[in-house]
C-alpha positions as CSV (number, residue, x, y, z in Angstrom):
1,M,-2.8,22.9,8.3
2,A,0.7,22.6,8.1
3,N,2.3,20.3,5.5
4,N,3.2,17.8,8.3
5,K,0.1,17.6,10.2
6,I,-2.5,14.6,8.7
7,Q,-5.8,14.7,9.8
8,Y,-7.6,11.6,10.8
9,K,-12.0,11.9,10.4
10,Q,-14.0,9.0,12.3
11,R,-18.0,9.6,11.1
12,K,-20.2,8.1,14.7
13,L,-24.1,7.5,13.3
14,E,-26.6,6.5,15.7
15,I,-29.7,4.7,13.7
16,D,-32.7,3.7,15.0
17,V,-32.5,-0.2,13.6
18,P,-36.8,-0.7,13.9
19,S,-37.1,2.4,12.0
20,G,-33.7,3.2,10.4
21,E,-34.0,7.0,11.5
22,I,-30.5,8.2,11.9
23,L,-30.6,9.9,15.2
24,S,-27.4,11.7,14.6
25,D,-24.1,11.6,12.6
26,T,-21.1,12.9,13.8
27,I,-17.8,13.6,12.1
28,F,-14.7,14.0,14.6
29,A,-11.2,14.8,13.1
30,T,-8.0,14.8,15.1
31,Y,-4.6,15.6,13.6
32,G,-1.0,13.7,13.7
33,N,2.4,14.8,12.7
34,K,2.5,13.1,9.6
35,V,6.8,13.3,9.5
36,I,7.3,11.4,12.8
37,E,3.9,9.2,13.1
38,K,4.5,5.7,12.9
39,F,2.0,2.4,13.6
40,R,1.6,-1.1,13.4
41,Y,-1.7,-2.4,11.6
42,Y,-2.9,-5.6,10.1
43,T,-4.7,-5.0,6.4
44,T,-8.1,-5.0,6.5
45,T,-8.3,-3.6,3.1
46,N,-9.7,-7.1,1.4
47,G,-11.7,-7.9,4.5
48,L,-10.1,-10.2,6.9
49,E,-10.1,-13.4,4.7
50,W,-6.2,-13.3,4.8
51,A,-6.1,-14.0,8.4
52,L,-8.3,-17.4,8.6
53,P,-5.4,-20.2,8.0
54,F,-3.2,-18.1,10.2
55,K,-5.7,-18.6,13.4
56,S,-2.8,-18.8,16.4
57,H,0.1,-18.1,14.0
58,L,-1.1,-14.4,14.0
59,L,-0.4,-14.2,17.5
60,L,3.3,-14.6,16.4
61,L,3.5,-13.1,13.3
62,M,2.7,-9.9,15.0
63,A,5.2,-10.7,17.8
64,L,7.8,-10.7,15.4
65,N,7.1,-7.4,14.0
66,Q,7.3,-5.9,17.1
67,Y,10.4,-7.2,17.2
68,S,11.9,-6.2,14.0
69,D,13.3,-3.1,12.0
70,V,12.2,-0.4,9.9
71,D,12.5,-2.9,7.1
72,G,10.2,-5.2,8.6
73,I,13.4,-7.6,8.8
74,I,14.0,-10.0,11.8
75,S,17.2,-11.3,13.1
76,L,16.2,-14.0,15.6
77,S,19.5,-14.2,17.8
78,P,19.2,-17.2,20.7
79,Y,18.1,-13.9,22.7
80,K,15.5,-13.2,20.8
81,R,14.2,-17.0,20.4
82,D,14.4,-17.2,23.8
83,V,12.3,-14.4,24.4
84,I,9.6,-15.5,22.1
85,C,9.8,-19.0,23.2
86,T,8.9,-17.9,26.4
87,F,6.3,-15.6,25.6
88,F,4.1,-18.2,24.0
89,G,5.1,-20.5,26.6
90,W,7.3,-23.1,24.4
91,N,9.8,-24.9,26.2
92,N,11.5,-26.7,23.2
93,K,13.1,-24.6,20.7
94,N,11.5,-27.1,17.6
95,S,7.8,-25.3,18.8
96,L,9.4,-22.2,17.3
97,S,10.4,-23.5,14.0
98,N,7.5,-25.3,13.3
99,A,5.2,-22.2,13.8
100,L,7.7,-20.2,11.5
101,N,7.8,-23.0,8.9
102,V,4.2,-22.3,8.9
103,L,4.1,-18.8,8.3
104,I,6.6,-19.5,5.9
105,K,3.7,-21.2,4.0
106,L,1.3,-19.6,4.3
107,N,3.1,-16.0,3.1
108,G,3.3,-14.6,6.5
109,I,7.2,-13.9,6.1
110,K,10.0,-15.1,3.9
111,R,13.3,-16.4,5.2
112,I,16.1,-14.3,4.0
113,N,19.1,-16.9,5.5
114,Q,19.1,-19.0,8.1
115,D,18.1,-16.7,11.2
116,D,16.9,-13.6,9.5
117,F,12.8,-13.3,7.8
118,M,11.0,-10.5,6.4
119,I,7.3,-10.0,7.2
120,N,5.0,-9.5,4.5
121,P,3.8,-6.0,4.3
122,E,0.4,-7.0,3.1
123,T,-0.2,-8.6,6.6
124,V,1.3,-7.3,9.7
125,F,3.1,-3.6,8.9
126,G,5.0,-1.0,11.0
127,G,5.7,2.1,9.4
128,S,4.6,5.0,7.9
129,T,2.5,5.3,5.1
130,N,4.6,6.4,3.0
131,T,6.9,3.1,2.9
132,K,4.8,0.5,2.8
133,A,4.7,0.2,-0.8
134,E,8.8,0.5,-0.9
135,K,8.9,-2.9,1.6
136,Q,6.0,-4.7,-0.6
137,N,8.5,-4.2,-3.3
138,K,11.7,-5.6,-1.3
139,Y,9.4,-8.6,0.1
140,N,8.2,-9.6,-3.4
141,L,11.6,-9.4,-5.1
142,L,12.8,-11.9,-2.1
């Protein structure tokens, strides 16, 4: 396998529950290009308990990530605010401001200035695996 390729393995176990007998054990492998591969994810490393306080605000966090730049920073121009408010069905712009304040209190985002925010890479992240630690350091320094 070339250096720029990455292999993902997935294991599928079929078990007869009453007897505990393993009926089948299959490993699937897929390949991707490590250089250009990008993804957005939510962390499950320490379980999903981190998401419990977010409740409905988790969808807003994911939407902000969709509109963020490569560093996880989102600049909420009036147009982006309108798009987000329309998506959530909010007629009042204060609803977005209130939701952003909740995300700040939950450490889902940090305010950089009045219109700019950085998303905590430990919650929702977009990018390559090689850049996650660097983005986390930037977030922690804010």
